[in-house]
C-alpha positions as CSV (number, residue, x, y, z in Angstrom):
1,X,-0.1,0.2,0.0
2,X,2.8,2.5,0.6
3,X,4.7,1.8,-2.3
4,X,1.4,2.3,-4.3
5,X,0.9,5.7,-2.7
6,X,4.5,6.8,-3.8
7,X,4.1,5.9,-7.2
8,X,0.8,7.4,-7.5
9,X,2.4,10.6,-5.8
10,X,5.3,10.3,-8.6
11,X,2.8,9.8,-11.7
12,X,1.3,13.2,-10.3
13,X,4.3,15.0,-9.6
14,X,5.6,13.9,-13.6
15,X,2.3,15.1,-15.1
16,X,2.4,18.4,-13.4
17,X,5.9,19.0,-14.3
18,X,5.4,17.8,-18.0
19,X,2.0,20.0,-18.2
20,X,4.1,23.0,-16.5
21,X,6.4,22.9,-19.5
22,X,3.9,23.3,-21.6
23,X,1.7,25.9,-19.9
24,X,3.0,28.8,-22.1
25,X,0.3,30.5,-24.4
26,X,-0.3,33.5,-26.5
27,X,-3.6,35.6,-27.0
28,X,-4.7,38.3,-28.2
29,X,-7.8,40.2,-30.6
30,X,-7.9,40.7,-34.2
31,X,-9.3,44.1,-35.6
32,X,-9.8,46.3,-38.4
33,X,-7.6,49.2,-38.2
34,X,-9.9,51.8,-39.5
35,X,-13.3,50.5,-38.7
36,X,-12.5,48.6,-35.5
37,X,-14.6,46.0,-36.4
38,X,-13.4,42.5,-34.7
39,X,-12.2,40.1,-37.7
40,X,-13.3,36.4,-37.0
41,X,-11.6,33.5,-38.6
42,X,-8.4,35.0,-39.1
43,X,-5.7,32.8,-39.3
44,X,-3.1,32.9,-36.8
45,X,0.4,31.3,-37.0
46,X,3.3,30.7,-34.4
47,X,6.6,30.0,-36.0
48,X,9.8,29.3,-34.5
49,X,12.0,32.5,-34.6
50,X,15.2,30.9,-35.9
51,X,14.1,28.8,-38.6
52,X,10.6,30.2,-39.6
53,X,9.3,26.5,-38.8
54,X,5.5,26.2,-38.0
55,X,4.5,25.4,-34.5
56,X,1.2,26.1,-34.2
57,X,-1.8,27.7,-35.6
58,X,-5.6,28.5,-35.1
59,X,-8.3,30.3,-36.0
60,X,-9.7,33.5,-34.4
61,X,-13.3,33.2,-32.6
62,X,-16.3,35.1,-34.6
63,X,-15.7,38.1,-31.6
64,X,-11.8,38.2,-33.1
65,X,-10.4,36.8,-30.1
66,X,-7.9,33.7,-30.0
67,X,-5.6,32.0,-27.7
68,X,-2.6,29.2,-28.4
69,X,-1.6,27.2,-25.3
70,X,1.0,24.4,-25.1
71,X,3.9,26.2,-26.0
72,X,7.4,25.7,-25.0
73,X,9.7,28.3,-24.0
74,X,11.4,30.1,-26.5
75,X,11.2,32.8,-29.1
76,X,8.8,32.9,-31.5
77,X,7.3,34.8,-34.8
78,X,3.5,35.3,-34.6
79,X,2.0,35.7,-37.8
80,X,-1.9,37.1,-38.5
81,X,-3.5,36.8,-42.1
82,X,-7.2,38.0,-42.9
83,X,-8.1,38.4,-46.9
84,X,-7.6,41.7,-48.0
85,X,-5.4,42.7,-45.5
86,X,-1.8,43.0,-45.0
87,X,-0.2,40.5,-43.1
88,X,0.4,41.2,-39.1
89,X,4.0,40.1,-38.1
90,X,5.5,40.1,-34.5
91,X,8.6,38.7,-32.6
92,X,7.9,37.5,-28.8
93,X,9.5,35.3,-26.3
94,X,7.9,32.8,-23.3
95,X,10.2,32.2,-20.5
96,X,9.1,31.7,-17.0
97,X,8.8,35.6,-16.3
98,X,6.5,35.7,-19.4
99,X,4.4,32.5,-19.5
100,X,1.5,34.0,-21.2
101,X,2.3,36.8,-24.0
102,X,-1.0,39.3,-24.5
103,X,-0.6,40.9,-27.5
104,X,-4.2,42.7,-26.7
105,X,-5.6,44.4,-29.9
106,X,-3.8,43.3,-32.9
107,X,-5.1,46.2,-35.6
108,X,-5.0,45.0,-39.6
109,X,-4.6,47.2,-42.1
110,X,-6.5,47.1,-45.4
111,X,-4.4,46.5,-48.4
112,X,-6.4,49.4,-50.4
113,X,-5.5,52.1,-47.8
114,X,-1.6,51.0,-47.9
115,X,0.1,53.7,-49.7
116,X,3.9,52.6,-49.7
117,X,4.8,50.6,-46.6
118,X,3.2,48.4,-43.6
119,X,5.2,49.0,-40.6
120,X,5.2,45.9,-38.5
121,X,5.2,46.5,-34.8
122,X,8.3,44.6,-33.3
123,X,9.9,44.0,-29.4
124,X,12.9,46.1,-30.8
125,X,11.4,47.2,-34.2
126,X,13.5,44.4,-36.0
127,X,11.5,43.8,-38.9
128,X,8.5,45.6,-41.2
129,X,7.4,45.1,-44.4
130,X,7.7,47.5,-47.3
131,X,4.9,45.9,-50.2
132,X,6.6,42.8,-51.1
133,X,10.3,43.6,-49.3
134,X,11.3,42.0,-46.0
135,X,13.5,44.8,-44.0
136,X,15.4,43.9,-41.1
137,X,16.5,46.6,-38.8
138,X,20.1,45.9,-38.1
139,X,20.6,47.9,-35.1
140,X,18.0,45.7,-33.2
141,X,20.5,42.8,-33.3
142,X,23.4,42.1,-31.3
143,X,26.7,42.7,-33.5
144,X,29.9,41.4,-32.2
145,X,32.9,43.6,-32.9
146,X,34.5,42.8,-36.2
147,X,31.8,40.8,-37.4
148,X,30.6,40.4,-40.9
149,X,27.4,40.8,-43.0
150,X,27.2,36.9,-42.8
151,X,27.3,36.7,-39.0
152,X,24.5,39.3,-39.2
153,X,22.3,37.2,-41.4
154,X,22.7,33.9,-39.3
155,X,20.3,36.2,-36.6
156,X,18.0,37.0,-39.0
157,X,14.8,34.8,-38.8
158,X,14.0,32.8,-41.8
159,X,17.9,33.0,-43.1
160,X,20.5,30.7,-43.0
161,X,24.1,30.8,-44.1
162,X,26.0,27.4,-44.5
163,X,30.0,27.0,-43.8
164,X,30.6,27.8,-47.6
165,X,28.6,31.0,-47.5
166,X,25.5,29.7,-49.5
167,X,22.8,31.6,-48.2
168,X,18.9,30.1,-47.9
169,X,16.3,32.2,-47.3
170,X,12.1,31.3,-47.1
171,X,13.1,27.6,-48.4
172,X,15.1,29.5,-51.4
173,X,18.8,29.9,-52.4
174,X,19.9,33.6,-52.5
175,X,21.4,34.0,-55.7
176,X,22.2,37.7,-55.6
177,X,23.7,39.9,-52.6
178,X,23.5,43.9,-53.5
179,X,24.8,47.0,-51.7
180,X,22.7,49.9,-51.8
181,X,20.7,48.2,-55.0
182,X,24.0,47.9,-56.7
183,X,26.3,44.6,-57.4
184,X,29.4,44.7,-55.2
185,X,32.5,44.3,-57.7
186,X,30.9,41.4,-58.8
187,X,28.2,38.8,-58.3
188,X,29.5,36.6,-55.8
189,X,27.3,36.9,-52.4
190,X,30.6,36.2,-50.2
191,X,32.1,39.2,-51.4
192,X,29.7,41.5,-49.4
193,X,28.8,39.2,-46.6
194,X,32.7,38.3,-45.7
195,X,34.3,41.4,-46.4
196,X,31.6,44.3,-45.2
197,X,31.4,44.8,-41.4
198,X,28.0,44.0,-39.9
199,X,28.4,47.6,-37.7
200,X,28.4,49.1,-41.2
201,X,24.9,47.8,-42.0
202,X,21.6,49.9,-41.8
203,X,19.1,47.8,-43.0
204,X,19.1,44.1,-44.6
205,X,16.2,43.7,-47.5
206,X,14.9,40.7,-48.5
207,X,12.9,40.7,-51.4
208,X,12.3,38.6,-55.1
209,X,13.9,40.5,-58.1
210,X,12.8,40.4,-61.4
211,X,15.3,38.6,-64.0
212,X,17.8,41.0,-65.7
213,X,16.0,40.1,-69.0
214,X,12.7,41.5,-67.6
215,X,14.6,44.9,-66.1
216,X,15.9,45.5,-69.6
217,X,12.9,45.1,-71.4
218,X,10.2,46.0,-69.0
219,X,8.3,42.7,-69.8
220,X,7.7,40.6,-67.1
221,X,8.6,37.2,-67.8
222,X,7.8,35.6,-64.7
223,X,11.1,35.3,-63.4
224,X,12.7,35.8,-60.3
225,X,15.7,35.4,-58.1
226,X,15.8,35.5,-54.4
227,X,17.9,38.8,-53.8
228,X,19.2,40.3,-50.4
229,X,20.0,44.0,-50.4
230,X,22.5,45.5,-47.8
231,X,21.6,49.0,-47.1
232,X,24.6,50.5,-45.6
233,X,24.6,53.5,-43.0
234,X,25.1,56.8,-44.8
235,X,28.2,57.9,-42.5
236,X,29.5,54.1,-43.2
237,X,29.5,53.8,-47.1
238,X,33.0,53.2,-47.6
239,X,35.8,50.9,-47.1
240,X,38.5,48.8,-48.6
241,X,39.5,45.1,-48.9
242,X,41.6,42.7,-50.7
243,X,44.1,39.9,-50.5
244,X,47.9,39.4,-50.9
245,X,49.6,36.1,-51.2
246,X,53.3,35.1,-52.3
247,X,54.7,31.6,-52.2
248,X,58.3,30.2,-53.3
249,X,59.6,26.8,-54.1
250,X,62.4,24.7,-55.5
251,X,64.6,25.7,-58.2
252,X,63.7,29.1,-58.5
253,X,59.9,28.8,-58.6
254,X,58.1,31.7,-57.1
255,X,54.6,33.4,-57.5
256,X,52.9,36.3,-55.9
257,X,50.0,38.8,-56.3
258,X,48.3,41.3,-54.8
259,X,44.5,42.7,-55.4
260,X,43.2,46.1,-53.7
261,X,39.6,47.4,-53.8
262,X,38.2,50.5,-52.5
263,X,34.4,51.8,-52.6
264,X,33.0,54.8,-51.4
265,X,29.1,55.3,-52.2
266,X,28.8,54.3,-55.9
267,X,32.4,55.2,-56.9
268,X,34.0,51.9,-56.9
269,X,38.3,51.4,-57.4
270,X,39.9,48.3,-58.1
271,X,43.9,47.4,-58.5
272,X,45.8,44.3,-59.1
273,X,49.1,42.8,-60.1
274,X,50.6,39.5,-60.5
275,X,54.4,38.3,-60.9
276,X,55.6,34.8,-61.2
277,X,57.4,31.9,-63.2
278,X,55.4,28.9,-62.6
279,X,53.3,29.1,-65.0
280,X,50.3,31.1,-63.7
281,X,49.9,34.6,-65.7
282,X,47.4,36.2,-64.3
283,X,45.0,36.4,-61.4
284,X,42.3,34.1,-63.0
285,X,38.7,34.4,-64.3
286,X,37.0,33.9,-61.2
287,X,39.3,37.0,-59.3
288,X,39.1,39.0,-62.3
289,X,34.9,38.8,-61.6
290,X,35.2,39.2,-58.3
291,X,37.4,42.1,-58.3
292,X,35.6,44.0,-61.0
293,X,38.5,43.7,-63.6
294,X,36.7,41.2,-66.0
295,X,36.2,42.7,-69.7
296,X,33.2,44.7,-70.0
297,X,31.3,47.0,-72.4
298,X,28.0,48.5,-71.6
299,X,26.3,51.0,-73.5
300,X,22.7,51.9,-72.2
301,X,20.4,54.8,-72.5
302,X,21.2,55.8,-68.9
303,X,24.7,55.7,-69.2
304,X,28.6,54.8,-71.0
305,X,30.5,52.1,-70.4
306,X,34.3,52.5,-71.6
307,X,36.9,49.2,-71.6
308,X,40.3,49.7,-72.5
309,X,43.6,47.4,-73.2
310,X,47.1,47.4,-73.8
311,X,49.3,44.7,-74.1
312,X,52.3,43.8,-76.9
313,X,50.4,40.3,-77.7
314,X,46.6,39.6,-77.2
315,X,47.5,36.0,-76.8
316,X,50.0,36.8,-74.1
317,X,48.0,39.4,-72.4
318,X,44.9,37.0,-72.7
319,X,47.1,34.5,-70.2
320,X,47.6,31.9,-73.0
321,X,50.9,29.9,-72.3
322,X,51.0,26.5,-74.1
323,X,53.4,24.6,-71.2
324,X,56.6,24.9,-72.9
325,X,59.8,26.5,-71.4
326,X,59.9,28.2,-68.3
327,X,57.5,31.6,-68.0
328,X,58.1,34.9,-66.2
329,X,55.0,36.6,-66.6
330,X,53.7,39.7,-65.0
331,X,50.4,41.2,-65.3
332,X,48.3,44.1,-63.6
333,X,44.9,45.8,-64.3
334,X,43.0,48.6,-63.0
335,X,39.1,49.1,-62.9
336,X,37.1,52.2,-62.1
337,X,33.2,52.6,-62.4
338,X,30.5,55.4,-60.8
339,X,27.4,56.5,-61.1
340,X,26.0,59.7,-60.5
341,X,22.9,62.0,-61.4
342,X,20.2,59.7,-60.1
343,X,22.0,56.7,-61.8
344,X,21.3,58.3,-65.0
345,X,25.0,58.7,-66.0
346,X,27.5,56.2,-65.4
347,X,31.4,55.1,-66.3
348,X,32.5,51.7,-66.4
349,X,36.7,51.7,-67.2
350,X,39.5,48.9,-67.5
351,X,42.9,48.7,-68.0
352,X,45.2,45.8,-68.2
353,X,48.8,45.4,-69.1
354,X,50.8,41.8,-69.5
355,X,54.2,40.9,-69.9
356,X,55.6,37.4,-70.4
357,X,59.0,35.7,-71.5
358,X,59.7,32.3,-71.8
359,X,63.2,30.7,-71.2
360,X,63.6,27.3,-72.7
361,X,65.2,25.3,-75.7
362,X,63.9,23.0,-78.3
363,X,66.2,19.7,-79.9
364,X,64.8,18.6,-83.3
365,X,66.2,15.1,-84.6
366,X,65.5,14.1,-87.8
367,X,66.5,11.2,-89.9
368,X,65.9,10.4,-93.5
369,X,66.1,6.9,-94.7
370,X,67.1,6.1,-98.3
371,X,65.5,3.2,-100.2
372,X,67.7,0.8,-101.8
373,X,67.0,-0.2,-105.7
374,X,68.5,-3.5,-106.4
């Protein structure tokens, strides 16, 4: 009998403990922001803040009230939707000091009354929606000293970054990362995410960008690219970055290269140089594209692009080496581009120079066989 009572007490204690772990909840009332009419049957969804995974959802009662219980401790996103109304989102936290989060009256704005943007009230003004763009306020997130944009992106809800720098947002791969709406020396996202400091960022914008063809022709082809735009602070829209590497080997073999980039607002400058006798005669196609020194020629209604090059031999300048002999190669290049007058005028210039000399010898052995006639 004694053991039976102890077992019952243990079971009751376990049930109470499990119940306490799931006793967190969220509630509120959904109403029209203009007419103040309660919006029954609104869809209320709770998502995990770290990855936007669905946790629970419910429909509001006819009087607009709702309650979602059985939640655990943690950070969440509340998403409220109703036909013909702008979506409402808000970040909130459930913990032992705040087991019930009461949103009170949530005002929904009719889409027809929206002019330019819908503000999303958040705990620290972390998010807002401007049309089809989700915007994150960088100041609302904890940024460590010397952190890069990549470290900031990892904190944003619904965005993940893997070890190779690949970015996924809302289940789709981010193919473009822009800076103030412009490509940053090239189309490699890591140029932005691993070279710009997080404390230079004002806003992070996430949206679906129309294809280049649609932007050029003005005809929507239905193709979009998941895009992140990094808006820099007005007092931080400048900086420098680059790389230097060198190495040597046996028998006097050596190779070295240096690349330097600087930017200020929409003005960009790049310079590079290489020298070596190991067979490498340039910085390579990928680095050319990354550091803005690739060949370009672009003339549009809104701007003029100028491209110049210099070399004694075009094949040498192109980096063609057939593998015979010992080459001593020296290459260099400069890139500059800028936009002004609201991007209506622009200039884009490249200059490259290259030199190569080959040390080697070639032996030819010829044998002629004369037929003998009997």
